[in-house]
N, C-alpha and C positions, 0 to 999 in steps of 0.2 A: 122950336127950330123951324123956320120957314124956308121952303125951297120952291122956287118958281121955275116952271118949265115952259119954254116958249119956242115954237117952231116958226121960222120965217123962210118961205120958199121963194127963192129967186133963181139966179144961175147957180148959186150954191145955197145950202141951208145952214143957218146958224142955230145952235141950240145953246141957250143961255140958262144956266141953273145957278141960283143963289144957294150956296151951301156954307156951312161953317168950316172954315179952313184957316190954318195958320202955320207959323213956323216956331220951332223951339227957341226960346231964349237960352242959349248955351251958357251964359253967365249966371243963369238963374238957379233953378232947383237942383240941378245935377251937373256934375263935372266928371268925365271919365278920367281915370287915374293913369291911363297908358299914354304913349307918345302920340297916338292917333286913333281916332274912332269915328264910326259913322253908323247911323241907323237909317235904313231906307225901306220903303214900301215895295213889295215885290210886284204887285199888279201895275202900279203907275210909275214906279221909279222915284217917287217923291222922297226927298231927303228930309228926315224928321229930326235928326241930330247930327252935328258935325264938330269935329275937332281935328285940326291939321290934316284934313282929308286929302290934300294934294301933295303932302310931303312924301318924297321917295324913301321907302324903307324896305328892309328885308322882310320876308313873310314866312320863312321856314316852311313847314309842311302844308300850310294852306295852299301852297303851290299845287298840291295834288288835286285840287278842285279842277284845274284846267286839264291835268293829266287824265283824270277820270272822265271828264266831258269828252275829250278827244277819243278815248277808248270806246265810249258808248256810241259816239257818232260814227266811228270808222271801223268797228269790228263786230263780228258776230260773237256775242258773249258766250255762246255755247261752243265756240271753236276751241279745240285742244291746242294749247300753245306749248312749244318746246322752249324751255327757259334758256335764254342766252347765257353762256358761261360768265359773262361780265356782270350778271346780276347776283351771282353768288358772293356772299361775304361783304356786301356793301355796309359801310358803317352806319350806325344809328339804328332806329327802329326797323324791325325785320319780321318777315313771316318765314324766314329760314328756308328760302328756296335753294335747291341744288342745281348745278349745271345740268342741262338737258332733261330736267324733270318735266313730265307731262302734266299739265294743269289747265283747267278751263279758264278762258279769259274772264268769265264772270267771277271766279274765285280770286283771280288776281286783283280785280277792281274792288271786291269786298275787302281783301287784305290790305289794299292801298288805303281805302277810306276809313275802315273800322280800326285797323291796327297800325295804320300809317307806315306800311312796309316800304322802306326805301328800295329794297330789292324788287318788290312788285312794280315800282315805278320804272326801274330800269328794264325789267322784262317786258312791260307794256310798251315802252318806248322803242325797244329793239324790234318787237313784233310789228308794230304799226308803222314806224318810221324807217325801219331797216337799220337804223343806228340811233344812238342818243342824239347826235348832232342834227340829223334830219328831223327827228321828232321835235326837238327844241325849235327848229324853224317853223314847224306846224303850230307849235304853241304860240309863238310870237305873231304869226299870221292870224291865228284865230283871235288873239287878244286885240289886234288891230281892227278886225271885223266887228268886234263887240264894242269898240270905242275906248278900250283901255290903253290910251296912248302914252301913258307914263309908266308902263310896265315893260320889263325886259327879263325874259327867262334865259338861263344858261344851263339848267338841268331840270329833270322832271320830278324831282323829289323835294327840293327846297334846302338841300345842304348849302351852307353859307358860301356865298361868293360875292365880292364887292359889286359885281355887275349884274347880280340877280336881285331885282327889286320890283316893287309895285307901290301903289298908294292905297289908302283905305277906300277911296272912291273907286278906283279901278277894280279892286278886289270885290267891292260890292257889285259892280257891273257884271263882272265875270260870274259871280255867284247867282245873280238874278237870271242871267242867261242859262246857267246850268240848271237852276230850279224849274225852268220852263220845260225841261225834259223829264217825263214821268219816271223813266228808269233811274235817272240820277236821284230824283226825290225819294224813290223807294229805297235805294241803297243807303243814302246818308241818314235815313230815319230808322234804319235797322239796328237793333240793340245787340243782336247775336246772330252769327252766321256760321254754319258748319260746311267747310270746304270739302270737295270730293278729292281727297288726296291720301296717299298711303302714309304720309308723314303723321306723326302724333300731333304736330302743330297744325291742327285743322279747325280748331274752335276760335273764332274771331269775335271777341267782345269789343264793343264800341268804346273808345276812350272819351267820347264827348259826353260829359256829365249833364249837359243841357237836356239831353233826351230823358234822363231819369229824374232830374232835380228841378226842372222848370215846367210849370203847367203850360202845355201847348208846344213845348220844345220839339222840333222835328228835323234837326240837322245842325251843322254841316261838317266842320273840320277843325281839328286842333293843330297847333304847330309850335315847335320849340327847338331852338338851338341856343347855345350860350351867347352868341353874338347877335342873334335876331331877337332874343327874349321870347316871352310867351305871347303867342298870337292865336287868336280865335275868330273863326267865322261861324256864326250861329244863326239859326232861323227858328221862328216860333209863330204859331197861328192861333188867333182867337177871333171868334165871331166872323170867320171867313176872311180876316185880314192877316196876311202873312208878312212878317217883317224880317229883315236881315240886319244883324249887328256884326260889325267888324271892329275888333280891337287889336292893335299892333303894339308890341313891346309893353305889355301890361302884366305885371307880376300878380295882380289881383283879377286875372282875366275872367274867370267864371262869375265872380261876384259883380264885377263891373258890367258884364254883359247882361246879367239878370236884372240889375238896377236900371240899365238903359231900357231893357224891354218893359219893365214895370212902368217906368216913367212915360214911355211912348204909348203903351196900351192904355194908361190912365188918361193921358192928354188927348189922344186921338180915338175916334170911333169910325168904323167903316161906313162909308156911304156908297151905295150902288148907283153910280152915275148912269150906267145903262146895262142891260142884261144881254146875254147871248141870244141872238135871234130877235132882238127888239126892232120893230119897224121904225125906220128913220125918215125916209122921204119917198114921195110918190114919183113913179117914173112912167111917163106916157110911152106906149108901145105903138109904133107905126106899123100898120098892116098886120097887127096881131089879132088872134082870135079873142083875146081880152085886150081892152084898150089901155089898161094900166096895171102896174104891179108896184111892189115896194122893194126898196133895198133894206136889208137887215144886217145887224152886226154879227160878225163871226165869233166874237167872244164877249165876255162881260168885262166891265171895268169897275173895280171897287177902289175908291180913293179914301185916304184917311182925312178926317175933318176934325177941327178943334173949335174953340170958342171965338175965333176971330172971323168976322164976316168977310167973304170975298167971293168972286165969281170964278167958276170954271166954265170956259167957253169951248164948245165943240163946233167944228166947221166941217160940213160935208163937201168933199171934192168929188163930185160925180155928175154925170149928165142927167138932165131932166127928161130927155127924149132919146129913145134908141129904137132901132129897127128890129122887127121880128125876123126869124125866131130867136127866142132867148131860152137859156138853159138854167135850171135851178142850180144854185151854188156858184155860178159864174161871178168872178170878181168884177165889180162895176165901179169901185172907187174906194175912197178912204174917209174915215171919220177921225179927224185930227183934233185932239183935246189939248187946250192951252191953259196954263196958270200964269197970270201976270205976264202974258206975252211969250212965255217960254213953253215949248212943246213938251207936253206931259206924256202923251200916248198917241199912237197911230194904229187904228184898227181897221182891218179890211171890211168893206161893205160888199155883200153878195146879193144876187137876185133871189127873191123869196120863192119863186115858182117857175116852172117851165111853161112857156107860151108858144104855141105853134103859129106859123105864118098863115094868113088867110089864103085860100085858093082863089083863083080868078072868079069862080062862080060866087064864092062867099063875099068877095069884094063888091061884085055887082049887086048882090042882094042887100048888102049893108048900105050901098049908095042909094038904092031905090026905096028902101024901107027904113 
């Protein structure tokens, strides 16, 4: 496997790397049995498998991925929540909350994601949004921010409603965003949680069999209603490459998901396009105690590669000359990575080191000597 790395410094810097990269032939070795399915790479967002990924469908309790994300982003998880009376007795999966029960937000989120508590979803919605309706507005706003433009939420738990829908693609995007949050990743990969509550129903075991039955399985959420069918969003990591699989309305949900993972892990191997802190391009410093420094990447990018040759092209959008002083960690630009002309990833570039401005005396000495 040959990979060529070439830096060209002009007003921008282009990084061209020949890697082995391809797309799955969906009509080939595997076909998901559900109504829609997608597999995508968490790091780059690359789609590795697709079937009806833009079809609008109900998603049952996989809705709770968004509910959990908003809870984590907008609440202190150690806060004691007073359960809103409307959360008691909600139909479907439950952690058996009682009206006005005192419980930590953290325990509500674990009950939401491990036991799929519909009542936990209502309690979270009322606590964060003030009402279910206001919280649903937050859900739809956040979905729009993520780019899930074919998604519409009408409740926080996924109980069937004709106007409550998503697509496999959107659900993959939402999950990718959620998995960027370390707290979310920790919660959805937990097999057992013991809540701090007086109720005997405090032991939350995870319903997601991917965690125990698939090598590398590390999340995310199951979902089922009679009208939505069996829906599953799962994640798995091997050799540093994390994949998300979404299957909607699939009676063979766990087997389908494991087959999709096997297929993609066999076909694709992780390729580190750049590492966190990698030096990208040289920057001249005007009137600095050092005359130059580097921009470095803020994160690493691992992309899946297969047996089809193609180019991944990264373009640096950053100045080549800046004035002193400069501060380590300051954002200086972006490293944008493209595949076949399509934006794959955008990573911040930051200044590698702090450089002070020359004093007048130091300027004179530099000029003279």
